[in-house]
N, C-alpha and C positions, 0 to 999 in steps of 0.2 A: 557101719558107724557113720552117723550123720554129722554134718558140720553146720554151724549156725552161730548167731550172735547172742542167743538167749543167755542172760545173766553175765555177759562179758562186759568188762569196762571198755571205755573208748580206746585205751592203749592196747588192750587185748584184741579188740576188733581190728585195729590198724595192723597189728602184728599178724593176724590171721589173713588179712587181705594181702599183705606182702608175701606171706608164705604161698598163698594160692597163685598169685600172678607170677612169682618166682618159679614155682614148680611147672606151671604151664608153659612159661617162656623157655625154660630149659628143655622141656620135652619137644616143643615145636622147633627150636633151633636145631636140635639133634636130628629130628625127623627130616628137616629140609636138607641138612648135610647128607644124611643117608640117601635121601631121594635123589640128590644130585649125582651120586655115584652108583645108582641102581642097587643100593644096599638096604632098602627100606624093610624088606622081609626079614633080613637078618637082625636089624635093629629092633623091630617089633617083637620078634621071637624072644628077645632077651628081657622083655618087660613082663614081670609076673602079674598074675590076676589081681593080687592085692593092690599093687600100685596102679593098675589099670582102673580099678574101682575107685581109688582115691582121686585119680585124675578126672573121672566122670563127676565125682562129688564137687571137686574144685570148679569144674566148668559150670555146674548148676549154681554154685554160690556166686561166682563172678557174674553170671547172667543176672542174678538178682540185685547185686550191689553196684556193678559197673559194666553195663551192657556195651558201652562205647569201647571200653578197653578190650572186652571179649572179641568184638568185631575187628579191631585194629591189630590185635596181637599176632595173628598169622602173618600179616604184611610186615610187621616189625621184625618178627623172627626170620622170615625169608630173607630180608635185606641183611640182617645180622649174619645169617649163615653164609650168604654169598660173600660178605666182607671177610669173614674168617677164612674161607677157602682161598680167596684172592691174596689177602695179606700174608698168610702163612705158606702160600704157594703149594697147596695140597693138590696133587695130581691124581691120586687114587687112595682108597682106604681099604683096609682089610677087616675093620671092625669099628663100631662106635657104640658107646653105652653111657647111661646116666649114672653118675656117681654121687650126686649131691645128697641123697638120702641114705647113703651107705654109712655104716658105723665103723668101717675098716679104717684104721689110722693111716694106712698107706695111701688112701684116697683123700686125705685131708685137704681141704681147700678146692678140690676138683669137683666140678659140676658135670662136665662132659669129658669123657676120655676117648680120643680119636686114635685109632691104630692104623699105621701105614705099613708098607713093606719093611721099612728100615727103623721106624721109631714109634713111640707112643707120645701123644701130645695132650697133656692135661689142660683143660680149659676152666677158668674161673669166670662165671658169667653173672652179670648184674644188669638189671633194668631200673633206671633211676630218673628222677626229674632233672631237667637241665640245670647245670651249675650247682649241683648239690653235693654234699659229702656222701661218700660211698662206704658203707660199713665193711670193715675187714675182719675185726675180731671183737668178741664180747665175752667177758668172764667175770668171776667174782673178785672183789678187791683184795680179799685176804689170802689169795694164792697167786696173784698176778705176777709178782716179781720172782717168786719161786719157779713159775712156769716159763716165763719168757727171758729171764736173766740168770738162769741157773748156772751158766758158765762162769759167772763172776762170784768169787768165793764169799764176798760179803753180802750177797743177795738175801740170804736167810736172816741175817741180823737186821738188815734194812727192812725186810718184810715184817719182822716182829715189831719193829719200832713204828712202822706205818699202822699195823693192826692196833697197837696200843693207842695211837693218836685217834684212830677211828672210833674205838670204844669210848675214849674220853670225850670226844666231840659229841657223840650220840647221847651219852648219859647227861652231859652238861645241857644239851638242847632240851632233852626230856624234862630235866629239873626246871629249867626256865619256863617251859610251857605249862607245867603243873602249877608253878607259882603264879603265872598270868591268869589261871583259871581257879585259883584258891582251892586246889586239890592237894591231898596228902601224898607226898612223893615217897615211894618205897623202893624205887629202882626201875628204870625203864618205863614203858607204858603198860599199865596193869588194867584190870577189869574196870576199875573206877573211871578210867578215861572214856571207855565205851559206854558205860552206864550213864555218864554225864551227858551223853548224846553228842560228844565231840567227834569231828571228822578224822579220817586217816589219810586223806589226800591233800597235798599242799594247796591245790587250787580251790579247796573248799574252806580254807582258813581265813580269818580276818587278816588284814594287811600286816599288822604288827607281828602276829604269830607266824604268818607265812614268811616274813622277812627273817625271822629267827631260824626257821627250818632251812631256808636257802643259805643262810650264813653257815650252818652246819655243813652243807654240801661244799661250800667254799673252803672251809677248814680241812675237809678231807682231800679236795683236789690240791690244796696247798701242801699237804703231806706227800701226795703223789709227786707233785712237781719237785719238791726237795729231794725225794728219792731218785728221780730221774737225773737230777743234777749231780748227786753224789755218785751214782753208778757210772755216769759218763766221766767224771773226774777220776774215779778209781781205775777204770779200764776202758779207755776210748775205743780201742779196736774191738773188744768183746761186746761193748755196748752197741757199737755200730752193727755188728753181726746179729745181735739180738733184735734189732729193729726190723729185720727182714720179715719174720712171721707176722709181726704187728702190722706191717704194710700189706700183708696178704700174700707174701711170696715165700712162705716157709718151705714149700715143696720145690725142689730143683726142676727147672724147665717149665714151670707153670706159666700159662699165658692168661693175662687179665683182659677180659673183654667186657666193656661197659657200654651199654646203649642208653644214651640220654634222650629223653623225650620232652617236648614242649607243647604249649598251646598256641595254635595258629588260627586266627579268625574264629574264635569261640569253639574251635574243635581241638580236643585234647589228643595227646599221644601221637604227635608228629615227630619223626626222628629228627633230632637236632644235631647229633654227633654220635659216631661209634668210635670209641677209643680201644685200641688193641696194643697192649704192651707185653713184650716178652720179658721174663724174669731177669735176663742179662742186662737189659736196658735200665730197669728199675734199680738193679744192684749197683750200677755205676753211680747213680744219683746219691747213694748214701755216703759217698766219700766226701760230700760237701753239704753240711746241714747246720742249722742253728736252732737251739731250743729258745723259742721266743719268750719274752717276759710274761709272767703270770699277771693277768688283768684282774683288778680288784672287783670282788663281788660276783664273779661268774664261776661256773662249775667245770671249766675246761681250760686246757692250754694247747698250744700248737708247736709242732716242730716243722720248720721250713726247709724244704729241699729245693733243688734247682727248678723243677717243674711241678711240684705238688706240695701240699701241706698235710701233715698227719695231725689229726685232732684226738686228744685224750680227754674223754668226758666221763664224769661220775653221775650215775643215776640210781635212784632207789629201785630195788627189785620189784616191790609191790607198793607199799605205803611207807610214809615217813615214821610210822610207829614201830616198825621192825628194823633192827640194826643190820639189814642186808642191803648191800650196795653192789652194783656192777660197774665195770669199766667198759665203755663203748669206744672202740678205736675205729676211726674212719679217715678216708683220704679224699682230698679235693684237688683236682687239677687246676693249675694256673692257666687261665685262658689268655691266648696271645691276642 
């Protein structure tokens, strides 16, 4: 199966590049850890032929789109592997495997699983631009509260109310855009929208119409913000516990490893910082947080912790003409 950018949108191309560099980075970090403990043969034997072939395809694609990253990736991975070993004080291993592409719910959030004589260490691994938000969770808006706040009894009622507001906001936005273009509105975006040669991406719209689409996104994030506030008020302790998976630490004992890279003297991908947080440390932070006020006109809000911020952002799945939205959850460290 070949990989490429043909017929892909810019967003799809970016998502593919992120998948490629993420998979190669995970593989290289695991390989360097295995090599450090003379376990490379055991590690490589656990990688099946299908994934080996995909890694080869990833390497070819990255060579074509970002040769500089391909050349620097091994050095970045080697430094990250060394930092993991030192920070977690790993003296020997009995196994190491890649888990990021597994569909097993037990390996959720885990990219690399390191086994020692006494324990298993699940690693969540990210490679990101310096000072950026790091994605932790992404899912559909119409099941978000049922999935992450299911321990709170009122979550299902709140989810239903959020879904109602989403549908209302979308239909109202569609009606307004039809009126702006003198089209007959029969509900949602129909064939006559496409026939009229009108776009489906916000960036292709005239300013006034684009503003109306963005206002729809703001109405949806407003519904989400209100739901967060209600759930916190209803059950502060359960709400706090529900934030753990959204922060990327739903699995007990998970270790979050993030390598931040920056540009130095026109050269990209220099390591700026490697952050390693064990789940116990992050868990302590959720005892003290504040849901920051919702800012007018934007499609996100933040929850402020002691050393990090959690951003909740609404994005369309594909185009604004389809009532499908996703929630992107991401974390940003506060720099000292």
